[in-house]
N, C-alpha and C positions, 0 to 999 in steps of 0.2 A: 666236765661241765663246759669248759672252754670250747671243746669240739662241738658240743650240741649247739651252743650259741652261734658258732661260726656257720654250722650247717643251716640253722634257722635264718641267719642273716643272708646267707648265700641264696636260700630259697626265695626270700623276699626280693632279693635283687633280681633273680631270674623272672619272678612274677611281674615285677615292675618293668623289666626289659621287654618281655613279651607283650605286655599291655601297651607299652609305648609303641612297639613295632606294629601291633595290630591297629592302633590309632593312625599311624602313619600310612598304612595300607588301605584304610577305610575310604569308601567313596565319598567325595566332597563335591556335590553338584554346584555348577555355576549359578543356575537359577534355582533358588531354594526358598519358596514362599510358603509359610505356615501361618494360617489365619485362624484366630479364635473368634468366631462370629458372635456378635451380640454381647461380648464381654467388655468390661471396662478396664480389665487388667490382663496381662499376659499369663499364660499357663505353660508349665513344663510337663511334657509327656515323653517317656522313654529318652530322657536327656535331650529333648528337642523343645525349643521355645516357640510356642504358638503366639503370634502377636495379635493384640486386640485390634478390632476393626472400628473402634469408636471414632467419632469425628475429630477428636482431639489428637488422634495418633497420626503421625506423618506417613505411616506405612499401612494404612487401613485398606487402600486399593478399592474402596467402595465408591461406586458412582450411582447414587440412587436418591430419589426424592422421598417417596412415601415408604418409610421403613422405621422399625422400632426394635428395641431389644426386649428379650423375654427371658426371665429366670425361672428355673425349676422350683416348684413349690416344695417338693421333697427330694433331698439329695440322697441318692443311693450310695451306700458305702462301697468303696473300692472302684467306683466309676470315675474315670479321668475327668478332670475339671472342665475340659472342653465340651462335655456333654451336659453341663449344668446351665448353659446359656444357649440362646439361639438368636439369629437375626431373622426377622419376619418382614416380608415384602407384600404390600397391597397392590402394587402395580409392577410392570416389567422393570427390572433392575439388573445391575451387573457389577461384577468385580473385574478390574483391569490390571494385568500384570505385564510388566516390560520383559522382553525376552532378549537375553544377551547371548545365549547359546542355542542357535537354531538346530532343529532335529527332533528326535523323539522326546516327548515330555510325558511324565506321569501326572495325572490329575486325579486326586482322591477327594471325594465329597463325603462328609460325615453327617449322618442324620440320627437323631434320637427324639422320639415323640414323648418327651417327659410330661409329667402332670403339672399343670399350672392353673390357678384359679382365674387368671386374667384371660386366658385364651386356650381353647381346646385344639391342640395341634393335629388331632385326628380329623378335623374339618379341612385341612389343607388339601389342595389338589393343584398340581402345577407341572410345568415343563421346564427342562434345563437344556440350554444350548451352549456348546463350547466351540468357539471359533467356527460357527456354522454347522457343527455336528449336532444332530439331535441325539442327546444323551438319554433323556428321560421324557416321557409323556404321561400326563395324568397320574403323576406320582403322588403318593400320600404320606411319604416319610417313613415307611417301614412299619415294624411292629412296636408295641408299647413296652416290651421287656428289654430287648437288647439293642444297642446302637447298630446302625447299618452303615458300613463303609463300602462305597462303590468306587472302583478304580478303573481309570481309562488310560490308554496309551494312544497318543496321536502325534502325527508328524506336524511340527510347527515351523513354517518357513517365513512367517510374518514377524513383525516387531513386537507383537502383543499376544497375550492369551486373554480372551474375554469370555467370562462365564456368566450367562444370562439366566435369570430366574423369572419365569412368566406364569402368573396365576392362570389356571385353566378358564376361569370365568371371573366376572366382576365381583361375584360374591365370595370367591375363593381367595386364598393367599398362598404364598410360598415361604419356605424357611430353610435354613441350613445352620448346622452347629459349628462346623470347621471345614477348612479347605486347605489342600496341599497342591502346589504346582512345582514340580521338580524336573529339571533336565536329566534325562536318563543317560546311562552309559551308551556309547556308540555301538557296542556289540550286543545290546539287549535284544534288538530286533534287526535281523539281517535282511538282505534284499531278496533272497530266494528261499523257497521251501518246496517240499515235494507234495504235489496235489494228488491225493488218492481219489481217483475218479472210477469207482467200481474196481475192476481188476487192472485198470491202467494206472501207471504212475507217470505223471507229467511234472514238468518244472513250473512252479508258480513264481512269476516275476513281480517285482514291485511290492513285496510284502511290507517293507518299511515305510511305504506311503499310505498304508491303510490305517484306519482307526480301530481300536479294540476295546472291548469291555471284558475285564477278567471275571469269568464265571466260576472257575474252580482253580484252586492252588493247593495241591495235596502232597504231603510227604508220606511216602510208602513205608510202612513197618515201624515208624518212629512216632514220638510224641509231637504235640503241637509246637510249631516254631513261631515265636512272637516277634513283633517288629524290633524288639530290643536285640534279638539275635540274628538279624538280617541286615545286611549293609544297605539295602534299599527300603528298609522298614516295612517289609511285607509280612503277612500272616500265612502260614502253611498249616492246614488242618490235617489230622490223621485220616488214613484211607479206609478205616473199618466200615464206614457207612456205605462206601461205594464198591467194595470188594464183593463180587458175586458169590464166591465161596472160598473160604480159607482152607478147605480140606486139601491136604497134600502140599501145602506151602509152608515155608519156614521163615521166621523173622531173623534178621542178622543185624548185629550192631558192631561198629568198628571203633576202636579206641586209638587208632593211629592218626597220622597226619594225612589229610586229603591233599593230593599233589596236583595243583592247578598248573596248566601249561599254557604258554603263548599260543594263540590260535584255537584253543579249546574252550571249554566252559570256564568262565571266571566266577569269582565269588558273587558278583552282581547278578550273574545268570542264575546261580543256585548256591546257597550258603553251605558251609560245612555240615550244619545240622540236618540238611536234607540228604547229602551224599553219604553221611556216615551211618545210615540205616537203610534197610531194603527188605523186600520179600523176594524169595527165590524158590525155584524148583531144584531139588538135589537128588541125584541118583544114589540110592543106598546100596546098590549092588551093580552088577554088570548090565542089568536091564535099564532102559531109559523110560521114565514115566510117560504114559500116553495121556497128557493133560495140558491145559493152558490155565494161566492165571488171568482172570478177566475182571475189569472194573467197568461199571456203568454210571453214566452221568446224564441226568435229564437236562434237555436243552429246548430252546424254541426252534420251531421249523422256519424255513425260508431265509436262513442265514448260512453263510460259510463260517467255519470255525478253525482257528489255529490250535492244533494239538501239539504240545511240546512234552516230550518224554525224556526224563533224566535217567542216566545210567552211570554207574560207577562200580567197578568190580572190586568189592571189598571182601569177597568170600572165597575166591579161588586161591589155591595153595601155590599155583605157578602160572606163568603166562601161557597163552595158546591153548587153554583147556576149555574155554567158555564159548560156545556157539549157540545161537538161538534165533527164533523168528519173532517178528513184531507185527501185530495186526491192529488195524484201525477200522472200526465198523465191520469187523469180520473179514476184511480184505487184507491180503498179505502186503504190508507196507515196507518191510525191511527183511530180506531173506538172508539167513546165515550171518547175522550180525556178530562180528568178531571184535570185542572191545579191546583186545590186545593190539589189533591192527590200527584201529581208529584213534588210539591214545599213544601212538609211538612206542608201543610195547612197555607200558608202565602200569602196574597195578595201582588201585586206589586213585586213579586219575579220572576225573569226571568227563562225560560226553553227553550231549543232548541232540535230539533229532526233532525237526519241525515238520509237521504234516498239516496240509490244508484239506478239510473235508466238508462236504455238504451234510447238513443235519438229516438224519434218517427220518422217514415218515413216522416212525414210532416215537419221535421226540427224544431219542436217547443216542448218545455217542458212547461207543464201547472201545476200550483199548485192551489188548491182550499180549502176553508174552508166553512163549512155549518152546519146547525143544525143536531143533531142526534136524535135517538129515545128517548134519555133521556133529551132532551132540554125541558125547561119550559117556560111558558108564563110570561110576565112582567119582563123578565131577558135578559141578553146578551146571544145570541145563537151561536156566533162564533167570533173569534178575530185572528188577525195576526199583528205582529209588524215589522217583517223583513224577507228578503229572500236573500240567497246567492246561486249561482249556479257556480260550478267549474268543468271544463273539467278534466277528468282523463286520464292518459297516456294509449296508446294502447299497443299491444303485442310486438312492436319493440321499446318500451320506447320512444315514440314520442307523442307530443301534436300538431303536424302540419304535417300530411302526414304519409306515410308508408315506408319511407326510413330511415334506422338506421343511427346513428351518424358515425359509422365506414365507411360506404359507402360514406357519404358526405365528410369526410376527404380524402378518397382515390381518389375521383373524382377530387379534386383540382389539383394535379400535372399533371393529364392528360390534363388539360386545359392550361397548361403553354407551349404552342407550341413555344413561342419565345426561349425557352431553348432547347426543344427537336429537333427542325428542324436543328440547327447547328450541334448537336451531331449526328443526322442521316446522314447528309451530310458528316461529317468527317469520319464516319464509312464506308460509301460507297466509299469514296476516298481511304481509306486504303485498302479496299478489291480490288479495281481496280489496285492499285499499286502492291499489292501482286500477282495478276493474271499476270500482265505484267512481273514481275521479274521471276515468275515461267515459263512463256513462253520462256523468253530469255534463261533460263538455259536449257530448253528442246532443243531449237534450237542450242545452243552451243555444246550439246552432238552430234547432228546430223552433224554439220559443225564445226569440230575442228579448233581452231584459228591457223593462221600461219603468219609469218612476211611478211609485205608488201614488194614487190620488190622496190629497190631504184630508178628504172627508171620509176616509174609510174608517170603519169601526175597529176598535181594538179587538184582538183575538187572544185567546188564552194559549199558554204554552202547549197544551194538549192539542189544540186545533192546529198550531204551527207545525208540530211534529207530524200530524196527520197529513197536512198538505205537503211537507217535504218528502214524506214517504210516498205520496202519490206521484210526485215529480220523478223521484228516483225510479219508481216502478213503471 
């Protein structure tokens, strides 16, 4: 019995030690703003405290005049508290966050069109600008069922992050449920990537100066990864929906330790839960399968995209046995990839590759892995652990359309006809009065004034009005 108790106590000690060790290693951003919009109280989600943006809160960061809070009429069970309230804007408004750590920042906007008897959030239509970046145009808040979280990565070299909400028309309004502004790790977006331009591979410079919208974040072969299990609080969804065909592929799970190395992929680039699962092609005999594994992702045209592919050899029985090719949009992007070589000859060590591509005219980005000329029988011949696809800003610094932020802001006053029409009417009235006075002076010069005779008969007001009108005309 004493031995059992000692073993149990030792197990608890180990669990506590590893938990403490993990907390010490977890990422702690210098800029870490979590806002619970429209709420009077703070809310905790995944052990993170979202601060109320009410006017009584010193940390609201809200700079707005015409705004009000809205509460959900029916609370959905299991839905985080941040989606039970919203901040509604009737005119251009903004949140302002001070920046202590310049560089790449993650901005997440949370939207949920909940039911409310006071206001139908389905009637919203608005634009969102982030430090001059056009993030959203004519947005209506997503669907009625599930909350929508939109994530952006942008380089911040100023002292502030300003998030503006601009109603599309005077009759529309904007809203948001929650906001995150987080300084990202320095290795999250590097300076260079490989530009896959047809069959040519060129170096793309200045990647970390671009703005991105996360379109897809997929874990391959494994279950959903929630923000609770990601050091950057990201969500990774399973790949089944995007896999073109699972025939000939195998899923693999790894129960050991993922070996992160300096200079390679860190836990912030990809968490253990992504690297410890994969899909692979495996030779069952001396012959090498003549096949590729392909995933398809619908995207918008007229943009470049960053395609990040995650690899970790969790399936080979020995080093130097895995060689395969990597394809993006059906073009060979990485020939004879040797994971042993790029990970300093260590199994279960993660590696990722960044590719910049133009969206195909079909509106689909494809990624594939398959055997290469160096592949061997009786071994693993291709593997993939995760995929991320991020839209890059266009030439007018927009992620949603071809209208720059300056024009969006200039268009707003022109739509405020309720103010302009009275001003125009007043100006017309003043011009009319000025013309009348000018005419009277001209007539006075033609017909000099003289004293009325004392014996004139009295005239009625109607007759006086008639005479004045004759003079004026």
